C-alpha positions as protocol buffer text, in pm:
chain_id: "A"
residue {
  index: 1
  type: MET
  ca { x: 11733 y: 12047 z: 8251 }
}
residue {
  index: 2
  type: LYS
  ca { x: 11441 y: 11927 z: 8085 }
}
residue {
  index: 3
  type: ILE
  ca { x: 11373 y: 11867 z: 7718 }
}
residue {
  index: 4
  type: GLY
  ca { x: 11119 y: 12141 z: 7595 }
}
residue {
  index: 5
  type: GLU
  ca { x: 10831 y: 12136 z: 7357 }
}
residue {
  index: 6
  type: LYS
  ca { x: 11015 y: 12294 z: 7033 }
}
residue {
  index: 7
  type: LEU
  ca { x: 11298 y: 12083 z: 7105 }
}
residue {
  index: 8
  type: GLN
  ca { x: 11106 y: 11759 z: 7129 }
}
residue {
  index: 9
  type: LYS
  ca { x: 10897 y: 11857 z: 6817 }
}
residue {
  index: 10
  type: LEU
  ca { x: 11264 y: 11891 z: 6641 }
}
residue {
  index: 11
  type: LEU
  ca { x: 11370 y: 11555 z: 6778 }
}
residue {
  index: 12
  type: ASN
  ca { x: 11040 y: 11389 z: 6677 }
}
residue {
  index: 13
  type: LYS
  ca { x: 11150 y: 11437 z: 6304 }
}
residue {
  index: 14
  type: LYS
  ca { x: 11321 y: 11156 z: 6087 }
}
residue {
  index: 15
  type: TYR
  ca { x: 11679 y: 11199 z: 5991 }
}
residue {
  index: 16
  type: GLU
  ca { x: 11952 y: 11013 z: 5787 }
}
residue {
  index: 17
  type: PRO
  ca { x: 12010 y: 10664 z: 5951 }
}
residue {
  index: 18
  type: ASN
  ca { x: 12322 y: 10598 z: 6158 }
}
residue {
  index: 19
  type: GLN
  ca { x: 12440 y: 10957 z: 6174 }
}
residue {
  index: 20
  type: MET
  ca { x: 12561 y: 11201 z: 6401 }
}
residue {
  index: 21
  type: ARG
  ca { x: 12405 y: 11543 z: 6358 }
}
residue {
  index: 22
  type: SER
  ca { x: 12501 y: 11872 z: 6517 }
}
residue {
  index: 23
  type: GLN
  ca { x: 12306 y: 12201 z: 6499 }
}
residue {
  index: 24
  type: LYS
  ca { x: 12248 y: 12517 z: 6671 }
}
residue {
  index: 25
  type: PHE
  ca { x: 11901 y: 12535 z: 6896 }
}
residue {
  index: 26
  type: GLU
  ca { x: 11832 y: 12850 z: 7037 }
}
residue {
  index: 27
  type: ARG
  ca { x: 12118 y: 12953 z: 7262 }
}
residue {
  index: 28
  type: TYR
  ca { x: 12240 y: 12584 z: 7260 }
}
residue {
  index: 29
  type: ASP
  ca { x: 12466 y: 12377 z: 7066 }
}
residue {
  index: 30
  type: ILE
  ca { x: 12293 y: 12028 z: 7020 }
}
residue {
  index: 31
  type: SER
  ca { x: 12430 y: 11694 z: 6862 }
}
residue {
  index: 32
  type: PHE
  ca { x: 12229 y: 11385 z: 6822 }
}
residue {
  index: 33
  type: LYS
  ca { x: 12278 y: 11042 z: 6689 }
}
residue {
  index: 34
  type: THR
  ca { x: 12031 y: 10862 z: 6502 }
}
residue {
  index: 35
  type: ASP
  ca { x: 11927 y: 10480 z: 6501 }
}
residue {
  index: 36
  type: GLN
  ca { x: 11887 y: 10264 z: 6169 }
}
residue {
  index: 37
  type: ASP
  ca { x: 11520 y: 10400 z: 6127 }
}
residue {
  index: 38
  type: GLY
  ca { x: 11652 y: 10781 z: 6138 }
}
residue {
  index: 39
  type: ASN
  ca { x: 11507 y: 10835 z: 6489 }
}
residue {
  index: 40
  type: PRO
  ca { x: 11732 y: 11063 z: 6714 }
}
residue {
  index: 41
  type: VAL
  ca { x: 11822 y: 10826 z: 7023 }
}
residue {
  index: 42
  type: VAL
  ca { x: 12118 y: 10992 z: 7194 }
}
residue {
  index: 43
  type: LEU
  ca { x: 12115 y: 11377 z: 7254 }
}
residue {
  index: 44
  type: PHE
  ca { x: 12393 y: 11601 z: 7363 }
}
residue {
  index: 45
  type: ILE
  ca { x: 12298 y: 11978 z: 7454 }
}
residue {
  index: 46
  type: GLY
  ca { x: 12482 y: 12251 z: 7594 }
}
residue {
  index: 47
  type: VAL
  ca { x: 12799 y: 12481 z: 7469 }
}
residue {
  index: 48
  type: ALA
  ca { x: 13017 y: 12335 z: 7200 }
}
residue {
  index: 49
  type: GLY
  ca { x: 13391 y: 12359 z: 7252 }
}
residue {
  index: 50
  type: ARG
  ca { x: 13674 y: 12410 z: 7004 }
}
residue {
  index: 51
  type: ASP
  ca { x: 13698 y: 12069 z: 6901 }
}
residue {
  index: 52
  type: GLY
  ca { x: 13302 y: 12056 z: 6865 }
}
residue {
  index: 53
  type: ARG
  ca { x: 13253 y: 11836 z: 7167 }
}
residue {
  index: 54
  type: ILE
  ca { x: 12938 y: 11972 z: 7377 }
}
residue {
  index: 55
  type: ASN
  ca { x: 12966 y: 12058 z: 7739 }
}
residue {
  index: 56
  type: GLY
  ca { x: 12631 y: 12016 z: 7900 }
}
residue {
  index: 57
  type: ASN
  ca { x: 12394 y: 11737 z: 7929 }
}
residue {
  index: 58
  type: ARG
  ca { x: 12325 y: 11424 z: 7768 }
}
residue {
  index: 59
  type: PHE
  ca { x: 11969 y: 11227 z: 7706 }
}
residue {
  index: 60
  type: VAL
  ca { x: 11884 y: 10899 z: 7576 }
}
residue {
  index: 61
  type: ARG
  ca { x: 11556 y: 10785 z: 7411 }
}
residue {
  index: 62
  type: VAL
  ca { x: 11369 y: 10508 z: 7550 }
}
residue {
  index: 63
  type: MET
  ca { x: 11137 y: 10358 z: 7271 }
}
residue {
  index: 64
  type: ILE
  ca { x: 10913 y: 10058 z: 7318 }
}
residue {
  index: 65
  type: ARG
  ca { x: 10767 y: 9897 z: 7060 }
}
residue {
  index: 66
  type: ASN
  ca { x: 10502 y: 9592 z: 7023 }
}
residue {
  index: 67
  type: SER
  ca { x: 10540 y: 9313 z: 6830 }
}
residue {
  index: 68
  type: GLU
  ca { x: 10385 y: 9480 z: 6509 }
}
residue {
  index: 69
  type: GLY
  ca { x: 10652 y: 9749 z: 6540 }
}
residue {
  index: 70
  type: GLU
  ca { x: 10403 y: 10031 z: 6674 }
}
residue {
  index: 71
  type: ILE
  ca { x: 10566 y: 10244 z: 6926 }
}
residue {
  index: 72
  type: ILE
  ca { x: 10403 y: 10203 z: 7277 }
}
residue {
  index: 73
  type: LYS
  ca { x: 10647 y: 10445 z: 7469 }
}
residue {
  index: 74
  type: ASP
  ca { x: 10856 y: 10714 z: 7382 }
}
residue {
  index: 75
  type: HIS
  ca { x: 11049 y: 10950 z: 7614 }
}
residue {
  index: 76
  type: TRP
  ca { x: 11367 y: 11093 z: 7712 }
}
residue {
  index: 77
  type: ASP
  ca { x: 11575 y: 10995 z: 8024 }
}
residue {
  index: 78
  type: ALA
  ca { x: 11839 y: 11232 z: 8129 }
}
residue {
  index: 79
  type: LYS
  ca { x: 12161 y: 11087 z: 8199 }
}
residue {
  index: 80
  type: GLY
  ca { x: 12370 y: 11354 z: 8360 }
}
residue {
  index: 81
  type: LYS
  ca { x: 12655 y: 11593 z: 8262 }
}
residue {
  index: 82
  type: VAL
  ca { x: 12902 y: 11557 z: 7996 }
}
């Protein structure tokens, strides 16, 4: 599975820091965890079970910054099924 343009646009927004957020995205349930700056860094996408856990795929965001704090690289790595 690949992160599409619409989902990428949603994940590029800032959210509350250090929170786990769950919502519906098109036909999928998604949950993502934010870092101390409010950037989503871990994404679960698939179908939520009765207990709220996602059965699907896990992605981890890689953000590389320079010494001034500017983002040099920003991409999502697929980490497999959950």
